[in-house]
N, C-alpha and C positions, 0 to 999 in steps of 0.2 A: 797621670803624674801624682794625683792625690793618694791613690792606693799604694804607690811605691813608697811614698814618704811614711805612710802608716806602718809598713812592714820593715823598712830600713832603719828608722830611728830607734825603735826598741831593741833591734839586734845590735846596733852600735853601742847603745847604753849597756846592754847585758854583757857584751864582750869586754868593754872597758872595766866594768865592775867585777866580772869573773876573774880577770887577771889580777885585779887588786885584792879581791877576796881570797884568792889562793895564796898570794904572797903575804898579805898583812892581816887577814881575817877581819877585814873591815870593808865598808862600802864608802865610796867617795860621795860625801854629802853635796859637794859642789855639782857633781854630775846630776844628782837628783833635782836640784834647783834648776840647773840649765835645761834639762830635758823637759821638766814640767813647764817652765816658762815658754820654751819653744812650742810645746803643744798647745798651750793656752793661746798664744799669739796666732798659731795656725788655725785654731778653731774660731777665733774672733774675726779673722780677716779672710779666711778661705772657705771653711766648711762649718758654718754655724749649725747645721742640722745634727751634728754629732755631739753636741754639748751634753745632752742627757745620757747618751751612750757612754761618754767618758766618765761621768759621775757614777754610773752603775758599775763601771769597770774597777772602781776603787774598792768595792766591797770585799773581794778576796784578799786584798792587801790589808784592809781593816781587820779582817778575820785573823790574819797572821800577826798583826800588831797586838790585837787582844790576846792571842795565844802567847805572844812573847811576854806580855805583862803577867798573865796568869801562871806561866811556867818559870817566872823569874829569869827570863832571857835564855831559856834552853833553845828557843828560836830567837835569833837576833832581831832587834828593831830594824836594822838595815835591810834584812831580807824582806820584812813587811813593807818597808818603804820602796824597795825595788819592785815588788809586785804591784804596789799602788801606781808607780810610774808606768809600768807595762800595761796596767789596767786602763789608764787614761787613753792609751793608744789603741788597745785591742778590744775594749768592751768587756762586759761581764762574762759572756759565754766562752770566749776564747781565753780569757784570763783564768777562769776556773779550769778549763781543759789544760792549759799550760801548767798550772799549779798541780793538778792531778798527776800529769806525767812526770813532773819534777819530783814530787813526793814518791811516786812509784820507783823511779830510777834511784833516788837517794836511798830508799829502804832496801832495794835489792843489792846495791853496791855495799851498803853498810852491813847487811846480813852476811854477804860473802866475806867481807873483811873481818867480821867477828868470828866466823867459822875458821878462817885461815889464821886467826890470832894476830892480825896486823893492827887491830884497834881494840879498845875496850868500850864498855857502855858509856864511860865518862868522856871519851874523846870527842871533841867537836868536829864537825864536818862543814867545809865551805859549801853553802847552798846555791849560790848564784850560778856555778857551772851546771848544776842540775836544772836550773831555770832555763838555761840556753838549750839543753836537750829537750825540755818540755816545750819551749818556744818552737823549736824545729819540728817536733812531732805534731804540733797543732796545725802546721801548714802542709804537712805531708799527707 
């Protein structure tokens, strides 16, 4: 039962935010707080051994938040926060893998759209749908 919660909750979080990211180009901040508090409560009462793993999983999200600051939000802060929340659930290794696949898919799709002249270099891309693809690839 514990393992199912670890895999289901980040998927729900990503689906909700992907839908909102596509429509509004934003992340739901309430969902970030809700899923973070849910996981902290789960760790405190059910699985205390994963606390250090959860804190290590935040590192890829912190990298994205730093990149967002350094690039003047070319990467959004919401994307970094979404990766932080997923990192709490998945741990550092799986979060880095998810982020790698997401960046790979995003770059391939963006390159194809540039070649087909559907987008320009200045056009923003919602990133959370690519996080879902990366999330699925991590477990396949």
